[in-house]
C-alpha positions in Angstrom: 12.2 0.1 0.9 8.6 0.8 -0.1 10.0 1.1 -3.6 8.4 4.0 -5.3 9.2 4.1 -9.1 12.3 6.1 -10.0 14.7 6.4 -12.8 18.3 5.5 -12.1 19.7 8.3 -14.2 17.9 10.9 -11.9 19.9 10.0 -8.8 22.4 12.4 -7.2 25.2 11.1 -5.0 25.3 12.7 -1.5 28.6 14.0 -0.3 28.5 11.8 2.8 26.2 9.5 4.8 24.6 12.2 7.1 21.2 10.8 8.0 19.7 14.3 7.5 19.6 13.5 3.8 16.9 10.8 4.5 14.5 13.5 5.8 14.4 15.4 2.5 11.1 14.9 0.7 12.7 13.0 -2.2 13.6 9.5 -3.2 16.6 7.6 -1.8 18.0 4.7 -3.8 18.1 1.2 -2.3 18.9 -0.4 -5.7 19.7 2.2 -8.3 20.0 -0.3 -11.1 16.4 -1.4 -10.7 15.0 1.9 -9.6 14.0 0.7 -6.1 13.8 3.5 -3.6 12.8 4.7 -0.2 12.0 8.3 0.7 9.3 10.9 0.2 8.6 11.0 3.9 5.8 13.6 3.3 3.9 11.1 1.2 4.2 8.4 3.8 3.3 10.8 6.6 0.0 11.5 4.9 -0.6 7.9 4.3 0.2 6.7 7.8 -1.9 9.5 9.3 -4.9 8.2 7.3 -4.1 4.6 7.9 -4.0 5.5 11.6 -2.3 2.4 13.2 -2.8 2.3 16.9 -1.0 0.8 19.9 -1.7 -2.9 20.0 -2.7 -3.2 16.4 -1.6 -6.0 14.1 -0.3 -4.5 10.8 0.7 -6.2 7.6 3.4 -4.3 5.6 3.5 -5.5 2.0 6.6 -4.4 0.1 8.7 -3.7 3.2 12.0 -3.4 1.3 14.8 -2.8 3.8 12.4 -2.1 6.6 12.5 1.7 7.1 8.7 2.3 7.2 8.3 -1.1 8.9 10.3 0.4 11.8 7.9 3.4 11.9 4.9 1.1 12.0 6.5 -0.9 14.8 6.9 2.3 16.8 3.3 3.3 16.2 1.8 -0.1 17.3 4.3 -0.4 20.3 5.4 -3.6 22.0 1.8 -4.7 22.5 1.3 -4.7 18.7 2.6 -6.9 15.8 4.0 -6.0 12.4 4.3 -8.6 9.7 6.7 -7.3 7.1 6.5 -9.0 3.6 9.3 -8.6 1.1 9.5 -10.9 -2.0 13.0 -9.8 -3.0 15.5 -12.1 -1.1 18.2 -9.5 -0.8 15.9 -6.8 0.5 14.2 -9.2 2.9 17.6 -10.2 4.3 18.5 -6.5 4.8 15.1 -5.9 6.5 15.6 -8.8 8.9 19.0 -7.4 9.9 17.7 -3.8 10.3 14.6 -4.9 12.3 16.2 -7.6 14.5 16.1 -5.4 17.6 12.3 -4.9 17.3 10.6 -7.9 18.9 7.1 -6.9 17.6 8.3 -7.3 14.0 8.4 -10.5 11.9 10.0 -10.4 8.5 8.6 -12.8 5.9 10.8 -13.3 2.8 7.9 -14.0 0.5 5.0 -12.4 -1.3 2.5 -10.5 0.8 -0.3 -11.9 -1.4 -1.4 -15.3 0.0 -4.4 -16.9 1.5 -2.6 -17.5 4.8 -2.2 -13.8 5.9 -2.9 -13.2 9.6 -6.0 -11.2 10.5 -5.0 -7.6 10.7 -6.2 -4.2 11.9 -4.2 -2.4 9.2 -2.6 -3.4 5.8 -0.1 -1.0 4.3 1.0 -1.8 0.8 4.1 -0.2 -0.8 3.9 -1.8 -4.3 1.6 -0.8 -7.1 -1.2 -3.0 -8.4 -4.0 -2.7 -11.0 -6.5 -4.3 -8.6 -7.2 -4.8 -4.9 -6.0 -8.2 -3.7 -8.7 -10.4 -2.2 -6.1 -11.7 0.2 -5.6 -8.2 1.7 -9.4 -7.6 1.9 -9.9 -11.0 3.6 -7.2 -10.3 6.1 -8.9 -7.1 7.4 -10.7 -7.5 10.7 -14.5 -6.6 10.2 -15.4 -3.3 11.7 -11.9 -2.0 12.3 -9.7 -3.1 9.3 -8.1 -0.5 7.0 -6.2 -1.2 3.8 -4.1 1.5 2.1 -2.5 0.5 -1.3 -1.3 2.1 -4.6 -4.0 1.4 -7.2 -2.3 2.3 -10.5 -1.8 1.4 -14.1 1.2 -0.8 -14.9 4.2 1.5 -14.8 2.0 4.5 -14.5 0.7 7.1 -12.0 -2.2 6.2 -9.7 -3.4 6.9 -6.2 -3.2 5.5 -2.7 -6.6 4.0 -2.1 -7.9 3.7 1.5 -10.4 1.0 2.1 -12.3 0.3 5.3 -13.9 -3.0 6.1 -17.4 -2.7 7.6 -18.9 -5.3 10.0 -21.2 -6.6 7.2 -21.9 -6.0 3.5 -20.0 -5.9 0.2 -19.9 -2.1 -0.2 -16.9 -0.8 1.7 -16.0 2.9 2.4 -13.1 3.9 0.1 -11.3 7.0 -1.0 -8.0 8.2 -2.5 -5.6 9.7 0.0 -3.0 11.0 -2.4 -1.6 10.5 -5.9 1.3 8.1 -6.1 3.4 5.8 -8.2 5.2 2.7 -6.9 7.1 -0.1 -8.6 4.7 -3.0 -9.5 3.7 -5.5 -6.8 5.1 -9.0 -7.5 3.1 -12.1 -6.8 -0.1 -10.7 -8.2 -1.3 -10.6 -11.8 -0.9 -7.1 -13.3 -3.8 -6.6 -15.8 -2.7 -4.4 -18.7 -6.3 -3.8 -19.8 -7.4 -2.9 -16.3 -4.4 -0.6 -16.1 -5.6 1.2 -19.2 -9.0 1.7 -17.7 -7.4 3.1 -14.6 -5.2 5.5 -16.6 -8.4 6.7 -18.3 -10.2 7.2 -15.0 -7.3 9.0 -13.4 -7.0 11.1 -16.5 -10.4 12.6 -15.9 -9.1 14.3 -12.7 -12.1 13.3 -10.5 -10.5 10.6 -8.3 -11.5 12.6 -5.2 -15.1 11.7 -6.0 -14.6 8.0 -5.1 -16.5 7.0 -2.0 -16.8 3.2 -1.9 -15.4 -0.1 -3.1 -18.1 -2.5 -4.4 -17.4 -6.2 -4.4 -20.8 -7.5 -5.8 -23.3 -6.3 -8.3 -23.1 -4.7 -11.7 -21.6 -1.2 -12.0 -24.2 1.5 -12.1 -24.1 5.2 -13.0 -21.9 6.0 -10.0 -19.1 3.8 -11.3 -15.7 5.5 -11.4 -13.8 2.5 -12.6 -14.7 -1.2 -12.8 -12.4 -4.3 -12.6 -13.0 -8.0 -12.5 -15.4 -8.6 -9.6 -15.0 -5.1 -8.1 -15.7 -1.5 -8.9 -15.2 1.9 -7.4 -18.2 4.1 -6.9 -18.7 7.8 -6.3 -21.7 6.9 -4.0 -21.4 6.3 -0.3 -21.9 2.7 0.8 -25.5 2.1 2.1 -26.0 2.5 5.9 -26.3 -0.7 7.8 -29.9 -1.4 8.7 
């Protein structure tokens, strides 16, 4: 569903369809031929704890797959909240629509979750890897309360789940890595191979825990952990609002 990267030849067939297998901290195949999986509930538990969706929140779930973690998000926001699930793969989107039909607070969108018409949201949870933060996700966040959690990673490589918080004002946003992770690439956004190499170098230093902010303006300074096109990650805290 959230489609972590996995190799088809590593799958093991379970003896039956006992749902207990889904609670093991491993990958579960949705599409073995393409290596599209759900699973690793321990990773998602850490991520959802840090994303901290609340009752009544509006949440965007990008890369919803068949809807497993969308259903968890729906439970967390309750009937007073809304979950917009985006899945670009038509077959997976159709499965998600069937699986989530009984949850009135969920809307499944069979299209990319990277677009200028995304609804304003308290939380954005992305389950597909990208070499750069999408401006569409950043714009969708509500000022002062919005949180984005997404896999920032090299193309086909190992990266980390970056948590970004939108302040009321300013272009330096609190940001930090929650955990290391690798997801299949996000479709609908340009994957920059050169940027991916810069990320691979940065993660290779082993100091990702030092990241403290996402900068959207200005030239990178000595605190730069990794720089992209129009954005950079800093090991310095964002300045306090005056």
